[in-house]
mmCIF file as gemmi writes it, N, C-alpha and C atoms, coordinates in Angstrom:
data_model
loop_
_atom_site.group_PDB
_atom_site.id
_atom_site.type_symbol
_atom_site.label_atom_id
_atom_site.label_alt_id
_atom_site.label_comp_id
_atom_site.label_asym_id
_atom_site.label_entity_id
_atom_site.label_seq_id
_atom_site.pdbx_PDB_ins_code
_atom_site.Cartn_x
_atom_site.Cartn_y
_atom_site.Cartn_z
_atom_site.occupancy
_atom_site.B_iso_or_equiv
_atom_site.pdbx_formal_charge
_atom_site.auth_seq_id
_atom_site.auth_asym_id
_atom_site.pdbx_PDB_model_num
ATOM 1 N N . MET Axp A 1 ? 204.57 -42.573 70.796 1 0 ? 1 A 1
ATOM 2 C CA . MET Axp A 1 ? 204.657 -43.302 69.47 1 0 ? 1 A 1
ATOM 3 C C . MET Axp A 1 ? 205.362 -43.378 68.52 1 0 ? 1 A 1
ATOM 4 N N . LYS Axp A 2 ? 205.943 -44.041 68.06 1 0 ? 2 A 1
ATOM 5 C CA . LYS Axp A 2 ? 207.14 -44.291 66.752 1 0 ? 2 A 1
ATOM 6 C C . LYS Axp A 2 ? 206.458 -43.556 65.487 1 0 ? 2 A 1
ATOM 7 N N . LYS Axp A 3 ? 207.553 -43.27 64.987 1 0 ? 3 A 1
ATOM 8 C CA . LYS Axp A 3 ? 207.403 -42.696 63.866 1 0 ? 3 A 1
ATOM 9 C C . LYS Axp A 3 ? 208.593 -42.985 62.904 1 0 ? 3 A 1
ATOM 10 N N . ALA Axp A 4 ? 208.973 -43.611 62.001 1 0 ? 4 A 1
ATOM 11 C CA . ALA Axp A 4 ? 209.938 -43.882 61.125 1 0 ? 4 A 1
ATOM 12 C C . ALA Axp A 4 ? 210.465 -43.217 60.222 1 0 ? 4 A 1
ATOM 13 N N . THR Axp A 5 ? 211.675 -42.512 60.513 1 0 ? 5 A 1
ATOM 14 C CA . THR Axp A 5 ? 212.307 -41.711 59.915 1 0 ? 5 A 1
ATOM 15 C C . THR Axp A 5 ? 212.999 -41.905 58.634 1 0 ? 5 A 1
ATOM 16 N N . GLY Axp A 6 ? 213.223 -43.154 58.588 1 0 ? 6 A 1
ATOM 17 C CA . GLY Axp A 6 ? 213.893 -43.735 57.273 1 0 ? 6 A 1
ATOM 18 C C . GLY Axp A 6 ? 215.413 -43.429 57.133 1 0 ? 6 A 1
ATOM 19 N N . MET Axp A 7 ? 216.005 -43.14 58.573 1 0 ? 7 A 1
ATOM 20 C CA . MET Axp A 7 ? 217.377 -42.439 58.588 1 0 ? 7 A 1
ATOM 21 C C . MET Axp A 7 ? 218.104 -43.793 59.641 1 0 ? 7 A 1
ATOM 22 N N . THR Axp A 8 ? 219.159 -43.833 58.849 1 0 ? 8 A 1
ATOM 23 C CA . THR Axp A 8 ? 220.413 -44.542 60.044 1 0 ? 8 A 1
ATOM 24 C C . THR Axp A 8 ? 221.21 -44.333 60.239 1 0 ? 8 A 1
ATOM 25 N N . ARG Axp A 9 ? 222.084 -44.251 61.096 1 0 ? 9 A 1
ATOM 26 C CA . ARG Axp A 9 ? 223.468 -43.656 61.505 1 0 ? 9 A 1
ATOM 27 C C . ARG Axp A 9 ? 224.334 -45.019 61.89 1 0 ? 9 A 1
ATOM 28 N N . ASN Axp A 10 ? 225.611 -44.927 61.854 1 0 ? 10 A 1
ATOM 29 C CA . ASN Axp A 10 ? 226.406 -46.038 62.243 1 0 ? 10 A 1
ATOM 30 C C . ASN Axp A 10 ? 227.165 -45.939 63.401 1 0 ? 10 A 1
ATOM 31 N N . LEU Axp A 11 ? 227.451 -46.09 64.793 1 0 ? 11 A 1
ATOM 32 C CA . LEU Axp A 11 ? 228.594 -45.797 65.357 1 0 ? 11 A 1
ATOM 33 C C . LEU Axp A 11 ? 229.665 -45.682 65.112 1 0 ? 11 A 1
ATOM 34 N N . ASP Axp A 12 ? 230.225 -44.548 65.987 1 0 ? 12 A 1
ATOM 35 C CA . ASP Axp A 12 ? 231.818 -44.588 65.559 1 0 ? 12 A 1
ATOM 36 C C . ASP Axp A 12 ? 232.5 -45.461 66.472 1 0 ? 12 A 1
ATOM 37 N N . SER Axp A 13 ? 233.78 -45.379 66.459 1 0 ? 13 A 1
ATOM 38 C CA . SER Axp A 13 ? 234.792 -46.213 67.255 1 0 ? 13 A 1
ATOM 39 C C . SER Axp A 13 ? 234.441 -45.981 69.001 1 0 ? 13 A 1
ATOM 40 N N . LEU Axp A 14 ? 234.055 -44.739 69.109 1 0 ? 14 A 1
ATOM 41 C CA . LEU Axp A 14 ? 233.74 -44.554 70.539 1 0 ? 14 A 1
ATOM 42 C C . LEU Axp A 14 ? 232.203 -44.785 71.118 1 0 ? 14 A 1
ATOM 43 N N . GLY Axp A 15 ? 231.543 -45.62 70.007 1 0 ? 15 A 1
ATOM 44 C CA . GLY Axp A 15 ? 229.914 -45.775 70.417 1 0 ? 15 A 1
ATOM 45 C C . GLY Axp A 15 ? 229.126 -44.579 70.195 1 0 ? 15 A 1
ATOM 46 N N . ARG Axp A 16 ? 229.685 -43.38 69.331 1 0 ? 16 A 1
ATOM 47 C CA . ARG Axp A 16 ? 228.748 -42.362 69.435 1 0 ? 16 A 1
ATOM 48 C C . ARG Axp A 16 ? 228.035 -42.364 68.104 1 0 ? 16 A 1
ATOM 49 N N . ILE Axp A 17 ? 226.944 -41.561 67.973 1 0 ? 17 A 1
ATOM 50 C CA . ILE Axp A 17 ? 225.989 -41.405 67.068 1 0 ? 17 A 1
ATOM 51 C C . ILE Axp A 17 ? 225.984 -39.793 66.708 1 0 ? 17 A 1
ATOM 52 N N . VAL Axp A 18 ? 225.732 -39.485 65.525 1 0 ? 18 A 1
ATOM 53 C CA . VAL Axp A 18 ? 225.363 -37.763 65.039 1 0 ? 18 A 1
ATOM 54 C C . VAL Axp A 18 ? 223.66 -38.181 65.022 1 0 ? 18 A 1
ATOM 55 N N . ILE Axp A 19 ? 223.175 -37.22 65.851 1 0 ? 19 A 1
ATOM 56 C CA . ILE Axp A 19 ? 221.428 -36.775 65.559 1 0 ? 19 A 1
ATOM 57 C C . ILE Axp A 19 ? 221.575 -36.046 64.03 1 0 ? 19 A 1
ATOM 58 N N . PRO Axp A 20 ? 220.555 -36.555 63.333 1 0 ? 20 A 1
ATOM 59 C CA . PRO Axp A 20 ? 220.874 -35.9 62.152 1 0 ? 20 A 1
ATOM 60 C C . PRO Axp A 20 ? 220.126 -33.943 62.206 1 0 ? 20 A 1
ATOM 61 N N . LYS Axp A 21 ? 220.316 -33.261 61.598 1 0 ? 21 A 1
ATOM 62 C CA . LYS Axp A 21 ? 220.515 -31.826 62.023 1 0 ? 21 A 1
ATOM 63 C C . LYS Axp A 21 ? 219.126 -31.672 62.358 1 0 ? 21 A 1
ATOM 64 N N . GLU Axp A 22 ? 218.073 -31.961 61.085 1 0 ? 22 A 1
ATOM 65 C CA . GLU Axp A 22 ? 216.566 -31.949 60.673 1 0 ? 22 A 1
ATOM 66 C C . GLU Axp A 22 ? 216.11 -32.396 62.016 1 0 ? 22 A 1
ATOM 67 N N . LEU Axp A 23 ? 216.426 -33.543 62.578 1 0 ? 23 A 1
ATOM 68 C CA . LEU Axp A 23 ? 215.852 -34.088 63.663 1 0 ? 23 A 1
ATOM 69 C C . LEU Axp A 23 ? 215.952 -32.975 64.943 1 0 ? 23 A 1
ATOM 70 N N . ARG Axp A 24 ? 216.997 -32.939 64.965 1 0 ? 24 A 1
ATOM 71 C CA . ARG Axp A 24 ? 217.476 -31.937 66.234 1 0 ? 24 A 1
ATOM 72 C C . ARG Axp A 24 ? 216.463 -30.933 66.072 1 0 ? 24 A 1
ATOM 73 N N . MET Axp A 25 ? 216.528 -30.003 65.012 1 0 ? 25 A 1
ATOM 74 C CA . MET Axp A 25 ? 215.657 -28.884 64.663 1 0 ? 25 A 1
ATOM 75 C C . MET Axp A 25 ? 213.964 -29.225 65.136 1 0 ? 25 A 1
ATOM 76 N N . ASN Axp A 26 ? 213.669 -30.308 64.65 1 0 ? 26 A 1
ATOM 77 C CA . ASN Axp A 26 ? 211.975 -30.751 64.795 1 0 ? 26 A 1
ATOM 78 C C . ASN Axp A 26 ? 211.783 -30.906 66.263 1 0 ? 26 A 1
ATOM 79 N N . MET Axp A 27 ? 213.077 -31.659 67.14 1 0 ? 27 A 1
ATOM 80 C CA . MET Axp A 27 ? 212.707 -31.819 68.677 1 0 ? 27 A 1
ATOM 81 C C . MET Axp A 27 ? 213.445 -30.47 69.476 1 0 ? 27 A 1
ATOM 82 N N . ASP Axp A 28 ? 213.747 -29.595 69.005 1 0 ? 28 A 1
ATOM 83 C CA . ASP Axp A 28 ? 214.084 -28.414 69.82 1 0 ? 28 A 1
ATOM 84 C C . ASP Axp A 28 ? 215.346 -28.546 70.437 1 0 ? 28 A 1
ATOM 85 N N . LEU Axp A 29 ? 216.122 -29.41 69.86 1 0 ? 29 A 1
ATOM 86 C CA . LEU Axp A 29 ? 217.579 -29.709 70.796 1 0 ? 29 A 1
ATOM 87 C C . LEU Axp A 29 ? 218.427 -28.864 70.028 1 0 ? 29 A 1
ATOM 88 N N . ASP Axp A 30 ? 219.33 -28.136 71.341 1 0 ? 30 A 1
ATOM 89 C CA . ASP Axp A 30 ? 220.367 -27.197 70.889 1 0 ? 30 A 1
ATOM 90 C C . ASP Axp A 30 ? 221.354 -27.773 71.637 1 0 ? 30 A 1
ATOM 91 N N . LEU Axp A 31 ? 222.811 -27.394 71.059 1 0 ? 31 A 1
ATOM 92 C CA . LEU Axp A 31 ? 224.12 -27.871 71.58 1 0 ? 31 A 1
ATOM 93 C C . LEU Axp A 31 ? 224.227 -27.808 73.271 1 0 ? 31 A 1
ATOM 94 N N . HIS Axp A 32 ? 224.504 -28.86 73.432 1 0 ? 32 A 1
ATOM 95 C CA . HIS Axp A 32 ? 224.839 -28.824 74.976 1 0 ? 32 A 1
ATOM 96 C C . HIS Axp A 32 ? 223.646 -29.268 76.071 1 0 ? 32 A 1
ATOM 97 N N . ASP Axp A 33 ? 222.444 -29.617 75.109 1 0 ? 33 A 1
ATOM 98 C CA . ASP Axp A 33 ? 221.135 -29.933 75.686 1 0 ? 33 A 1
ATOM 99 C C . ASP Axp A 33 ? 221.294 -31.422 76.184 1 0 ? 33 A 1
ATOM 100 N N . PRO Axp A 34 ? 220.793 -31.584 77.5 1 0 ? 34 A 1
ATOM 101 C CA . PRO Axp A 34 ? 221.282 -33.039 77.737 1 0 ? 34 A 1
ATOM 102 C C . PRO Axp A 34 ? 219.744 -33.732 77.605 1 0 ? 34 A 1
ATOM 103 N N . LEU Axp A 35 ? 220.242 -34.875 77.186 1 0 ? 35 A 1
ATOM 104 C CA . LEU Axp A 35 ? 219.264 -36.17 76.967 1 0 ? 35 A 1
ATOM 105 C C . LEU Axp A 35 ? 219.434 -36.916 77.686 1 0 ? 35 A 1
ATOM 106 N N . GLU Axp A 36 ? 217.936 -37.942 78.273 1 0 ? 36 A 1
ATOM 107 C CA . GLU Axp A 36 ? 217.794 -38.765 78.953 1 0 ? 36 A 1
ATOM 108 C C . GLU Axp A 36 ? 217.777 -40.347 77.83 1 0 ? 36 A 1
ATOM 109 N N . ILE Axp A 37 ? 218.326 -41.081 78.526 1 0 ? 37 A 1
ATOM 110 C CA . ILE Axp A 37 ? 218.698 -42.272 77.682 1 0 ? 37 A 1
ATOM 111 C C . ILE Axp A 37 ? 217.816 -43.411 78.638 1 0 ? 37 A 1
ATOM 112 N N . PHE Axp A 38 ? 216.834 -43.874 77.919 1 0 ? 38 A 1
ATOM 113 C CA . PHE Axp A 38 ? 216.022 -44.972 78.496 1 0 ? 38 A 1
ATOM 114 C C . PHE Axp A 38 ? 216.212 -46.481 77.676 1 0 ? 38 A 1
ATOM 115 N N . VAL Axp A 39 ? 216.163 -47.562 78.205 1 0 ? 39 A 1
ATOM 116 C CA . VAL Axp A 39 ? 216.136 -49.014 77.511 1 0 ? 39 A 1
ATOM 117 C C . VAL Axp A 39 ? 214.781 -49.478 77.83 1 0 ? 39 A 1
ATOM 118 N N . ASN Axp A 40 ? 214.308 -49.787 76.809 1 0 ? 40 A 1
ATOM 119 C CA . ASN Axp A 40 ? 213.474 -50.559 76.446 1 0 ? 40 A 1
ATOM 120 C C . ASN Axp A 40 ? 213.075 -51.898 75.965 1 0 ? 40 A 1
ATOM 121 N N . GLY Axp A 41 ? 213.526 -52.992 76.431 1 0 ? 41 A 1
ATOM 122 C CA . GLY Axp A 41 ? 213.653 -53.856 75.605 1 0 ? 41 A 1
ATOM 123 C C . GLY Axp A 41 ? 215.012 -53.926 74.771 1 0 ? 41 A 1
ATOM 124 N N . ASP Axp A 42 ? 214.978 -53.925 73.499 1 0 ? 42 A 1
ATOM 125 C CA . ASP Axp A 42 ? 216.097 -54.023 72.379 1 0 ? 42 A 1
ATOM 126 C C . ASP Axp A 42 ? 215.608 -52.678 71.604 1 0 ? 42 A 1
ATOM 127 N N . GLU Axp A 43 ? 215.074 -51.626 72.576 1 0 ? 43 A 1
ATOM 128 C CA . GLU Axp A 43 ? 215.202 -50.593 71.791 1 0 ? 43 A 1
ATOM 129 C C . GLU Axp A 43 ? 215.815 -49.327 72.673 1 0 ? 43 A 1
ATOM 130 N N . ILE Axp A 44 ? 216.773 -48.35 72.395 1 0 ? 44 A 1
ATOM 131 C CA . ILE Axp A 44 ? 216.959 -47.041 73.111 1 0 ? 44 A 1
ATOM 132 C C . ILE Axp A 44 ? 216.678 -46.194 72.724 1 0 ? 44 A 1
ATOM 133 N N . ILE Axp A 45 ? 216.088 -45.459 73.723 1 0 ? 45 A 1
ATOM 134 C CA . ILE Axp A 45 ? 215.263 -44.455 73.77 1 0 ? 45 A 1
ATOM 135 C C . ILE Axp A 45 ? 216.101 -42.571 74.07 1 0 ? 45 A 1
ATOM 136 N N . LEU Axp A 46 ? 215.758 -42.32 73.624 1 0 ? 46 A 1
ATOM 137 C CA . LEU Axp A 46 ? 216.564 -40.656 74.078 1 0 ? 46 A 1
ATOM 138 C C . LEU Axp A 46 ? 215.447 -39.426 73.962 1 0 ? 46 A 1
ATOM 139 N N . ARG Axp A 47 ? 215.737 -38.984 74.937 1 0 ? 47 A 1
ATOM 140 C CA . ARG Axp A 47 ? 214.434 -38.046 75.416 1 0 ? 47 A 1
ATOM 141 C C . ARG Axp A 47 ? 215.023 -36.66 75.733 1 0 ? 47 A 1
ATOM 142 N N . LYS Axp A 48 ? 215.035 -35.603 75.291 1 0 ? 48 A 1
ATOM 143 C CA . LYS Axp A 48 ? 215.015 -34.34 75.942 1 0 ? 48 A 1
ATOM 144 C C . LYS Axp A 48 ? 214.947 -34.334 77.534 1 0 ? 48 A 1
ATOM 145 N N . TYR Axp A 49 ? 215.815 -33.867 78.063 1 0 ? 49 A 1
ATOM 146 C CA . TYR Axp A 49 ? 215.971 -34.019 79.623 1 0 ? 49 A 1
ATOM 147 C C . TYR Axp A 49 ? 215.297 -32.742 80.421 1 0 ? 49 A 1
ATOM 148 N N . THR Axp A 50 ? 214.272 -33.387 80.916 1 0 ? 50 A 1
ATOM 149 C CA . THR Axp A 50 ? 213.306 -32.227 81.716 1 0 ? 50 A 1
ATOM 150 C C . THR Axp A 50 ? 213.427 -32.501 82.995 1 0 ? 50 A 1
ATOM 151 N N . PRO Axp A 51 ? 213.876 -31.613 83.925 1 0 ? 51 A 1
ATOM 152 C CA . PRO Axp A 51 ? 214.162 -32.011 85.198 1 0 ? 51 A 1
ATOM 153 C C . PRO Axp A 51 ? 212.731 -32.145 85.994 1 0 ? 51 A 1
ATOM 154 N N . GLY Axp A 52 ? 212.428 -32.874 86.842 1 0 ? 52 A 1
ATOM 155 C CA . GLY Axp A 52 ? 211.502 -33.269 87.393 1 0 ? 52 A 1
ATOM 156 C C . GLY Axp A 52 ? 211.255 -32.195 88.99 1 0 ? 52 A 1
ATOM 157 N N . CYS Axp A 53 ? 210.283 -32.511 89.457 1 0 ? 53 A 1
ATOM 158 C CA . CYS Axp A 53 ? 210.022 -31.556 90.487 1 0 ? 53 A 1
ATOM 159 C C . CYS Axp A 53 ? 211.108 -31.548 91.832 1 0 ? 53 A 1
ATOM 160 N N . SER Axp A 54 ? 211.075 -30.388 92.448 1 0 ? 54 A 1
ATOM 161 C CA . SER Axp A 54 ? 212.596 -30.428 93.342 1 0 ? 54 A 1
ATOM 162 C C . SER Axp A 54 ? 212.229 -31.37 94.437 1 0 ? 54 A 1
ATOM 163 N N . LEU Axp A 55 ? 210.985 -31.262 94.671 1 0 ? 55 A 1
ATOM 164 C CA . LEU Axp A 55 ? 210.131 -31.873 95.796 1 0 ? 55 A 1
ATOM 165 C C . LEU Axp A 55 ? 209.888 -33.487 96.094 1 0 ? 55 A 1
ATOM 166 N N . CYS Axp A 56 ? 209.052 -33.675 94.762 1 0 ? 56 A 1
ATOM 167 C CA . CYS Axp A 56 ? 208.574 -35.116 94.666 1 0 ? 56 A 1
ATOM 168 C C . CYS Axp A 56 ? 209.149 -35.849 93.634 1 0 ? 56 A 1
ATOM 169 N N . GLY Axp A 57 ? 209.814 -34.952 92.477 1 0 ? 57 A 1
ATOM 170 C CA . GLY Axp A 57 ? 210.692 -35.851 91.649 1 0 ? 57 A 1
ATOM 171 C C . GLY Axp A 57 ? 209.752 -35.966 90.151 1 0 ? 57 A 1
ATOM 172 N N . GLN Axp A 58 ? 208.282 -35.878 90.684 1 0 ? 58 A 1
ATOM 173 C CA . GLN Axp A 58 ? 207.595 -36.107 89.769 1 0 ? 58 A 1
ATOM 174 C C . GLN Axp A 58 ? 207.691 -35.252 88.393 1 0 ? 58 A 1
ATOM 175 N N . VAL Axp A 59 ? 207.824 -35.656 87.149 1 0 ? 59 A 1
ATOM 176 C CA . VAL Axp A 59 ? 207.757 -35.209 85.57 1 0 ? 59 A 1
ATOM 177 C C . VAL Axp A 59 ? 206.638 -34.957 85.132 1 0 ? 59 A 1
ATOM 178 N N . ASP Axp A 60 ? 205.423 -35.574 85.484 1 0 ? 60 A 1
ATOM 179 C CA . ASP Axp A 60 ? 204.216 -35.502 84.513 1 0 ? 60 A 1
ATOM 180 C C . ASP Axp A 60 ? 203.412 -34.397 84.893 1 0 ? 60 A 1
ATOM 181 N N . SER Axp A 61 ? 203.518 -33.827 86.2 1 0 ? 61 A 1
ATOM 182 C CA . SER Axp A 61 ? 202.721 -32.571 86.39 1 0 ? 61 A 1
ATOM 183 C C . SER Axp A 61 ? 203.403 -31.482 85.834 1 0 ? 61 A 1
ATOM 184 N N . PRO Axp A 62 ? 202.659 -29.997 85.754 1 0 ? 62 A 1
ATOM 185 C CA . PRO Axp A 62 ? 203.228 -29.081 85.133 1 0 ? 62 A 1
ATOM 186 C C . PRO Axp A 62 ? 204.318 -28.645 86.002 1 0 ? 62 A 1
ATOM 187 N N . ILE Axp A 63 ? 205.338 -28.025 85.893 1 0 ? 63 A 1
ATOM 188 C CA . ILE Axp A 63 ? 206.738 -27.575 86.74 1 0 ? 63 A 1
ATOM 189 C C . ILE Axp A 63 ? 206.507 -26.037 86.597 1 0 ? 63 A 1
ATOM 190 N N . THR Axp A 64 ? 206.799 -25.153 87.836 1 0 ? 64 A 1
ATOM 191 C CA . THR Axp A 64 ? 207.095 -23.826 87.458 1 0 ? 64 A 1
ATOM 192 C C . THR Axp A 64 ? 208.218 -23.701 88.64 1 0 ? 64 A 1
ATOM 193 N N . SER Axp A 65 ? 208.39 -22.372 88.086 1 0 ? 65 A 1
ATOM 194 C CA . SER Axp A 65 ? 209.65 -21.949 89.189 1 0 ? 65 A 1
ATOM 195 C C . SER Axp A 65 ? 209.272 -20.85 90.038 1 0 ? 65 A 1
ATOM 196 N N . VAL Axp A 66 ? 208.668 -21.266 91.216 1 0 ? 66 A 1
ATOM 197 C CA . VAL Axp A 66 ? 208.363 -20.163 91.815 1 0 ? 66 A 1
ATOM 198 C C . VAL Axp A 66 ? 209.04 -19.819 93.136 1 0 ? 66 A 1
ATOM 199 N N . TYR Axp A 67 ? 210.471 -20.336 93.251 1 0 ? 67 A 1
ATOM 200 C CA . TYR Axp A 67 ? 211.315 -20.245 94.183 1 0 ? 67 A 1
ATOM 201 C C . TYR Axp A 67 ? 212.538 -20.488 93.319 1 0 ? 67 A 1
ATOM 202 N N . PRO Axp A 68 ? 213.866 -19.278 93.182 1 0 ? 68 A 1
ATOM 203 C CA . PRO Axp A 68 ? 214.91 -19.472 92.208 1 0 ? 68 A 1
ATOM 204 C C . PRO Axp A 68 ? 215.653 -20.574 92.432 1 0 ? 68 A 1
ATOM 205 N N . GLY Axp A 69 ? 216.003 -21.354 91.641 1 0 ? 69 A 1
ATOM 206 C CA . GLY Axp A 69 ? 216.662 -22.293 91.732 1 0 ? 69 A 1
ATOM 207 C C . GLY Axp A 69 ? 216.087 -23.401 91.321 1 0 ? 69 A 1
ATOM 208 N N . LYS Axp A 70 ? 214.496 -23.56 92.038 1 0 ? 70 A 1
ATOM 209 C CA . LYS Axp A 70 ? 213.631 -24.727 91.941 1 0 ? 70 A 1
ATOM 210 C C . LYS Axp A 70 ? 212.858 -24.583 91.466 1 0 ? 70 A 1
ATOM 211 N N . LYS Axp A 71 ? 212.24 -25.948 90.944 1 0 ? 71 A 1
ATOM 212 C CA . LYS Axp A 71 ? 211.207 -26.481 90.032 1 0 ? 71 A 1
ATOM 213 C C . LYS Axp A 71 ? 210.433 -26.99 90.851 1 0 ? 71 A 1
ATOM 214 N N . ILE Axp A 72 ? 209.217 -26.642 90.979 1 0 ? 72 A 1
ATOM 215 C CA . ILE Axp A 72 ? 208.466 -27.255 91.871 1 0 ? 72 A 1
ATOM 216 C C . ILE Axp A 72 ? 206.812 -27.739 90.73 1 0 ? 72 A 1
ATOM 217 N N . CYS Axp A 73 ? 206.383 -28.992 91.198 1 0 ? 73 A 1
ATOM 218 C CA . CYS Axp A 73 ? 205.149 -29.345 90.306 1 0 ? 73 A 1
ATOM 219 C C . CYS Axp A 73 ? 204.182 -28.492 90.902 1 0 ? 73 A 1
ATOM 220 N N . THR Axp A 74 ? 202.865 -28.533 90.242 1 0 ? 74 A 1
ATOM 221 C CA . THR Axp A 74 ? 201.463 -27.917 91.007 1 0 ? 74 A 1
ATOM 222 C C . THR Axp A 74 ? 200.956 -28.508 91.961 1 0 ? 74 A 1
ATOM 223 N N . THR Axp A 75 ? 201.112 -29.838 91.847 1 0 ? 75 A 1
ATOM 224 C CA . THR Axp A 75 ? 200.846 -30.461 93.235 1 0 ? 75 A 1
ATOM 225 C C . THR Axp A 75 ? 201.294 -30.384 94.066 1 0 ? 75 A 1
ATOM 226 N N . CYS Axp A 76 ? 202.695 -30.241 94.016 1 0 ? 76 A 1
ATOM 227 C CA . CYS Axp A 76 ? 203.314 -29.772 95.31 1 0 ? 76 A 1
ATOM 228 C C . CYS Axp A 76 ? 202.863 -28.582 95.627 1 0 ? 76 A 1
ATOM 229 N N . ILE Axp A 77 ? 202.829 -27.207 95.032 1 0 ? 77 A 1
ATOM 230 C CA . ILE Axp A 77 ? 202.467 -25.717 95.272 1 0 ? 77 A 1
ATOM 231 C C . ILE Axp A 77 ? 201.001 -26.183 95.903 1 0 ? 77 A 1
ATOM 232 N N . LYS Axp A 78 ? 200.189 -26.836 95.609 1 0 ? 78 A 1
ATOM 233 C CA . LYS Axp A 78 ? 198.741 -26.811 96.331 1 0 ? 78 A 1
ATOM 234 C C . LYS Axp A 78 ? 199.12 -27.38 97.679 1 0 ? 78 A 1
ATOM 235 N N . ILE Axp A 79 ? 199.698 -28.521 97.983 1 0 ? 79 A 1
ATOM 236 C CA . ILE Axp A 79 ? 200.183 -29.254 99.259 1 0 ? 79 A 1
ATOM 237 C C . ILE Axp A 79 ? 200.627 -27.953 99.923 1 0 ? 79 A 1
ATOM 238 N N . ILE Axp A 80 ? 201.716 -27.15 99.469 1 0 ? 80 A 1
ATOM 239 C CA . ILE Axp A 80 ? 202.235 -26.468 100.348 1 0 ? 80 A 1
ATOM 240 C C . ILE Axp A 80 ? 201.003 -25.108 100.874 1 0 ? 80 A 1
ATOM 241 N N . ALA Axp A 81 ? 200.337 -24.529 99.577 1 0 ? 81 A 1
ATOM 242 C CA . ALA Axp A 81 ? 199.318 -23.838 100.101 1 0 ? 81 A 1
ATOM 243 C C . ALA Axp A 81 ? 198.368 -23.865 101.169 1 0 ? 81 A 1
ATOM 244 N N . GLU Axp A 82 ? 198.201 -25.314 101.172 1 0 ? 82 A 1
ATOM 245 C CA . GLU Axp A 82 ? 196.852 -26.084 101.69 1 0 ? 82 A 1
ATOM 246 C C . GLU Axp A 82 ? 197.845 -25.818 103.367 1 0 ? 82 A 1
ATOM 247 N N . LYS Axp A 83 ? 198.887 -26.201 103.847 1 0 ? 83 A 1
ATOM 248 C CA . LYS Axp A 83 ? 199.235 -26.482 104.749 1 0 ? 83 A 1
ATOM 249 C C . LYS Axp A 83 ? 199.704 -25.261 105.256 1 0 ? 83 A 1
ATOM 250 N N . ALA Axp A 84 ? 200.156 -24.167 104.109 1 0 ? 84 A 1
ATOM 251 C CA . ALA Axp A 84 ? 200.636 -22.417 104.89 1 0 ? 84 A 1
ATOM 252 C C . ALA Axp A 84 ? 199.365 -22.334 105.209 1 0 ? 84 A 1
ATOM 253 N N . ALA Axp A 85 ? 197.949 -22.984 104.722 1 0 ? 85 A 1
ATOM 254 C CA . ALA Axp A 85 ? 196.62 -21.845 105.118 1 0 ? 85 A 1
ATOM 255 C C . ALA Axp A 85 ? 196.518 -22.39 106.446 1 0 ? 85 A 1
ATOM 256 N N . LYS Axp A 86 ? 196.254 -23.996 106.724 1 0 ? 86 A 1
ATOM 257 C CA . LYS Axp A 86 ? 196.202 -24.308 108.127 1 0 ? 86 A 1
ATOM 258 C C . LYS Axp A 86 ? 196.987 -23.715 109.046 1 0 ? 86 A 1
ATOM 259 N N . LEU Axp A 87 ? 198.515 -23.633 109.105 1 0 ? 87 A 1
ATOM 260 C CA . LEU Axp A 87 ? 199.21 -22.793 109.488 1 0 ? 87 A 1
ATOM 261 C C . LEU Axp A 87 ? 198.969 -21.365 109.985 1 0 ? 87 A 1
ATOM 262 N N . ASN Axp A 88 ? 198.255 -20.675 109.181 1 0 ? 88 A 1
ATOM 263 C CA . ASN Axp A 88 ? 197.668 -19.452 109.317 1 0 ? 88 A 1
ATOM 264 C C . ASN Axp A 88 ? 196.705 -19.174 110.217 1 0 ? 88 A 1
ATOM 265 N N . ARG Axp A 89 ? 195.698 -20.109 109.869 1 0 ? 89 A 1
ATOM 266 C CA . ARG Axp A 89 ? 194.557 -20.402 110.757 1 0 ? 89 A 1
ATOM 267 C C . ARG Axp A 89 ? 194.738 -20.603 112.005 1 0 ? 89 A 1
ATOM 268 N N . THR Axp A 90 ? 195.839 -21.663 112.41 1 0 ? 90 A 1
ATOM 269 C CA . THR Axp A 90 ? 195.805 -21.749 113.755 1 0 ? 90 A 1
ATOM 270 C C . THR Axp A 90 ? 196.745 -21.056 114.362 1 0 ? 90 A 1
ATOM 271 N N . ALA Axp A 91 ? 197.619 -20.253 113.759 1 0 ? 91 A 1
ATOM 272 C CA . ALA Axp A 91 ? 198.461 -19.279 114.207 1 0 ? 91 A 1
ATOM 273 C C . ALA Axp A 91 ? 197.737 -17.671 114.695 1 0 ? 91 A 1
ATOM 274 N N . THR Axp A 92 ? 196.4 -17.991 114.23 1 0 ? 92 A 1
ATOM 275 C CA . THR Axp A 92 ? 195.871 -16.645 114.46 1 0 ? 92 A 1
ATOM 276 C C . THR Axp A 92 ? 194.299 -16.641 115.745 1 0 ? 92 A 1
């Protein structure tokens, strides 16, 4: 959903803009937070980067850190649990 802020910023000589402090605080953006850049027609969209699932890449499903250094979505966790249960049944 678009929400007008009434704020405008000019590009500097290197093509950069400053995101106003109020917006950074409202969006919980901290120094060095990575942002994703999307293009939609004539719009440039910035979004705080949240890496997707290490296995399937999905970003819509809730992501957990059940394995050190890896983010895995709940869908993949369910698939792994089902496959592990089948392996355990066939091994016994």
